Structures are given as structure tokens and as C-alpha cells.
N, C-alpha and C positions, 0 to 999 in steps of 0.2 A: 539415484537421483530423484527429485519430485518436482510434477508440476502441478500446477494450482490456476484456477480461474475461478473468479468471484464477481456477482455483479451486484450492486446494493444501492440504497441510497444514502446520502450522508448530508447533515444538515448544513445548510450554507447560510452565512449571517450577512445583508445587504443594508448599507444605510439608507434610511427611509427620511421622510420628511421631519421637520424638528428637532432632527438629532434621533429619532429613534430608530431600532435596528430591526428587520425584518428577517426573521427566520423561516426557511422553506428548504424541505429536500430534495435534493438533486442527485443524479443518476450518475454511480461510478462502476467503470469497470477496472478488475486489479488481476494484474498475472502475474506469476511468481515462479523461477525455476531457481534448486537450490539442490547443492551438491554436499554429501556427507562421505568422507574418506578415513575410516579408522587409522590414528597414528600409533597407539599402542590400544592393550587390551580395555584403559580407563579412558583413553583422550581420542575425541574425535576432532578432523578437522572440516569445518563448516565454511563453503563459499557459495552466493548465490545474488539473484537480482530480484527487485521487485518493480513492476511497472503500474504507475495508475494514471487512467484516463479519465478527467473528470468531466462532466456537460454540466451546463445551468440548466436551470428549471425549464427554460426555453428551448434549450437542444444545442444551444451553441455548445463550442468549448469552452472550458472555463479554466481548466490547466492540465499538463502532464506533469507526471514525477518518477523519476529514475533512482532507485535506492540501491547500490551496492552493498550487499554483505560479507564481512569475512569475520571468521570467530572460531573458536573452541568450546568442546563441551566436554566436560571432565566429570566422571563418576566416582562418588567418593563413600 
């Protein structure tokens, strides 16, 4: 099982006056939880979830995103 937390800034593009776009950096918090289970010697099952909480430059909530993941890893 893997747990992760990351804080960083991501570019945020907003429509400005005259059809111009203004790009700024806004804070984002990312949390991840992943589980790996061996199925055979060369095959692993992977399942997890990632949650992103993104704020606007002013500190207001911009969006939240929850991404589930299911997959296989095969060594060859």
C-alpha cells in the first residue's frame, strides 16, 4: 500500500478583457492511495484513488477531482 500527499502550484488560465487569457499559478493539494497485489511472479494487480483539491489564486475553491485507478503491471 502506498500513501502520498503533494502540494504544489498549477497553471490556471482565465479569460481576460479583449479575448486575452491570463495565466497564473494557483495552489493544489493532491492525495493518493494505491494498493498493489502480486497475482503471479510477473503480474501485479494495482488499484487506487487520487484526490485533487485545487484553489483559485485568491484562495477560493476552484474544483475537486477524484480519480479511481485499476490496472495490471506485467514484467516481460
